[in-house]
RODO-2510 file (C-alpha; in nm, 4 decimals, decimal comma):
residues 170
     n   res          X          Y          Z
     1     m     7,9871     8,6564    11,3917
     2     l     8,1082     8,6331    11,7066
     3     s     7,8687     8,5379    11,9830
     4     n     7,7510     8,6613    12,2585
     5     t     7,8275     8,3910    12,5081
     6     c     8,0716     8,5193    12,7838
     7     h     8,2689     8,3167    13,0751
     8     t     8,5272     8,4139    13,3217
     9     m     8,9059     8,3753    13,2027
    10     v     9,1419     8,3313    13,4669
    11     m     9,5260     8,4012    13,3875
    12     c     9,7739     8,2417    13,5994
    13     m    10,1097     8,3473    13,5418
    14     s    10,4683     8,3273    13,7058
    15     n    10,5591     8,4682    14,0137
    16     n    10,7401     8,7343    13,8146
    17     s    10,7232     9,0780    13,9295
    18     k    10,5669     9,2103    13,6434
    19     r    10,3138     8,9887    13,5929
    20     k    10,0405     8,8467    13,8296
    21     d     9,7228     8,6406    13,8221
    22     v     9,4347     8,7930    13,7458
    23     t     9,0219     8,6918    13,7001
    24     i     8,8608     8,8718    13,4095
    25     r     8,4746     8,8483    13,3612
    26     g     8,2809     8,8617    13,0484
    27     v     8,5181     8,7190    12,7974
    28     n     8,3630     8,6829    12,4625
    29     s     8,4250     8,3013    12,4393
    30     d     8,4835     8,3235    12,0491
    31     l     8,7497     8,5756    12,1135
    32     y     8,9103     8,3703    12,3888
    33     d     8,9232     8,0443    12,1737
    34     k     9,0343     8,2571    11,8758
    35     a     9,3149     8,3571    12,0943
    36     a     9,3767     8,0095    12,2674
    37     e     9,4160     7,8942    11,8798
    38     v     9,6883     8,1413    11,7790
    39     a     9,8627     8,0779    12,1265
    40     r     9,8952     7,6739    12,0316
    41     r    10,0046     7,7862    11,7262
    42     t    10,2612     7,9907    11,7919
    43     g    10,3709     7,8211    12,0875
    44     k    10,2869     8,1037    12,3025
    45     t    10,0728     8,0780    12,5955
    46     i     9,7123     8,2122    12,6073
    47     g     9,8765     8,4911    12,8825
    48     d    10,1715     8,5676    12,6422
    49     v     9,8706     8,6302    12,3655
    50     i     9,6794     8,8603    12,6335
    51     n     9,9833     9,0802    12,6668
    52     e    10,0642     9,1249    12,2997
    53     a     9,6834     9,2034    12,2392
    54     l     9,6924     9,4533    12,5481
    55     k    10,0371     9,5678    12,4160
    56     l     9,9354     9,6748    12,1117
    57     f     9,5602     9,8127    12,2418
    58     l     9,7755    10,0449    12,4399
    59     d     9,9514    10,0969    12,1669
    60     m     9,6537    10,2127    11,9473
    61     t     9,4848    10,4606    12,1699
    62     e     9,8248    10,6010    12,3904
    63     g    10,0730    10,5785    12,1132
    64     l     9,9113    10,6691    11,8213
    65     r     9,6876    10,9481    12,0361
    66     t     9,9919    11,1898    12,0256
    67     s    10,0850    11,1434    11,6341
    68     l     9,7095    11,0428    11,4917
    69     q     9,4952    11,2921    11,7327
    70     p     9,4937    11,5786    11,4667
    71     i     9,4313    11,3670    11,1757
    72     v     9,1523    11,2237    11,3873
    73     d     9,0169    11,5089    11,4740
    74     g     8,9821    11,6876    11,1099
    75     a     8,8706    11,3444    10,9904
    76     k     8,5747    11,3444    11,2365
    77     e     8,4724    11,7020    11,1424
    78     a     8,4856    11,5612    10,7635
    79     g     8,2971    11,2636    10,8749
    80     k     8,0270    11,4535    11,0398
    81     i     7,9914    11,7156    10,7499
    82     l     8,0323    11,4366    10,4622
    83     g     7,8303    11,1882    10,6391
    84     a     8,1376    10,9350    10,5913
    85     s     8,2253    10,6120    10,7669
    86     m     8,5527    10,7138    10,9814
    87     s     8,6575    10,3300    10,9823
    88     s     8,7922    10,4054    10,6219
    89     l     9,0345    10,6385    10,7939
    90     a     9,1512    10,3890    11,0408
    91     p     9,5570    10,2429    10,9816
    92     a     9,5825     9,9445    10,8196
    93     m     9,7782     9,6529    11,0203
    94     i    10,0641     9,4438    10,8407
    95     s    10,1898     9,2244    11,0681
    96     s    10,3744     8,8962    11,1366
    97     l    10,6483     8,8610    10,8755
    98     d    10,9846     8,7404    10,8684
    99     e    11,0997     8,9908    10,6440
   100     l    10,9470     9,2640    10,4276
   101     e    11,0916     9,5031    10,1912
   102     i    10,8685     9,8237    10,1433
   103     s    10,8961    10,0830     9,8333
   104     k    10,7452    10,4275     9,7700
   105     g    10,5555    10,2867     9,5355
   106     d    10,3935    10,0439     9,7733
   107     l    10,3103    10,3333    10,0113
   108     e    10,1938    10,5560     9,7584
   109     q     9,9925    10,2994     9,5749
   110     f     9,8173    10,1253     9,9220
   111     r     9,7252    10,5323     9,9785
   112     k     9,6403    10,5039    10,3920
   113     k     9,8391    10,4756    10,7029
   114     i     9,9852    10,1195    10,8156
   115     i    10,0952    10,0376    11,1043
   116     f    10,3899     9,7600    11,0922
   117     s    10,3839     9,4720    11,3829
   118     d    10,5652     9,2142    11,4797
   119     i    10,8190     9,2102    11,1963
   120     k    11,1649     9,0589    11,1926
   121     k    11,3076     9,2675    10,9063
   122     l    11,1611     9,5499    10,7743
   123     y    11,3261     9,7353    10,5307
   124     f    11,2315    10,0585    10,3689
   125     t    11,3962    10,0957     9,9921
   126     d    11,5958    10,4100     9,9393
   127     d    11,3216    10,5946     9,7603
   128     v    11,1342    10,6076    10,0480
   129     d    11,1716    11,0006    10,1983
   130     s    11,0650    11,1542    10,4976
   131     e    10,7411    11,3037    10,3740
   132     t    10,6589    10,9574    10,2319
   133     l    10,7264    10,7595    10,5745
   134     e    10,5370    11,0796    10,8018
   135     k    10,2345    11,1001    10,5760
   136     y    10,1836    10,7104    10,5550
   137     v    10,3482    10,5146    10,8053
   138     a    10,1506    10,5305    11,1361
   139     m    10,3630    10,3136    11,3566
   140     i    10,6408    10,0673    11,3457
   141     r    10,6000     9,8135    11,6756
   142     n    10,7716     9,4631    11,8022
   143     c    11,0206     9,4195    11,5313
   144     e    11,3792     9,3256    11,5335
   145     e    11,5705     9,5308    11,2273
   146     v    11,4673     9,8366    11,1077
   147     r    11,6510     9,9833    10,8186
   148     v    11,5472    10,3473    10,6439
   149     p    11,7264    10,5446    10,3854
   150     k    12,0102    10,7556    10,4972
   151     s    11,8282    11,0769    10,3740
   152     i    11,5319    10,9790    10,6786
   153     s    11,6081    11,1308    11,0371
   154     k    11,6258    10,8510    11,2859
   155     l    11,4161    11,0415    11,5172
   156     l    11,1569    11,0564    11,3117
   157     v    11,1292    10,6942    11,2488
   158     l    11,2044    10,6061    11,6353
   159     s    10,9220    10,8706    11,6938
   160     r    10,7104    10,6238    11,5196
   161     c    10,8324    10,3133    11,6628
   162     r    10,7336    10,0694    11,9975
   163     d    10,9835     9,8179    12,1229
   164     i    11,2212     9,7482    11,8193
   165     e    11,5513     9,6032    11,8583
   166     k    11,7771     9,7961    11,5765
   167     l    11,7650    10,0266    11,3705
   168     t    11,9557    10,1512    11,0937
   169     n    12,0229    10,4484    10,8456
   170     e    12,1774    10,2739    10,5210
***
């Protein structure tokens, strides 16, 4: 369980025009320590890790808002009527892999929207169709290569992508 102990985090970054020095008060000590550990394990700076966390937060709150808002609104209404928890409706995160191949069966068995993040090579098998992709893929972000079947529109895939390097239809 995370403690309520807070401290001030000072991030000093290079003079790059897109970076600046910031002081953030009230940072949870346990969260900061976990982020620092991730930075050490991955060879990144704490600034890089915090930047990635902020990007992901912004993607989740802004990027998903447009594509998932009707679903979220409907789910909220259903939750009010049924008294159900909304947390079970949030997309699942699959991340930090070198290579991943996903089939239609994989998506259907999971039965939940998924965010694919930080995967070097993400491949969807030929049996994945547009409807399946729309139903189960909430977002694809920060991937080097994404490969989808030729039958799926590149624009459909790109509407779910953020920060990918290469998209191929095969």
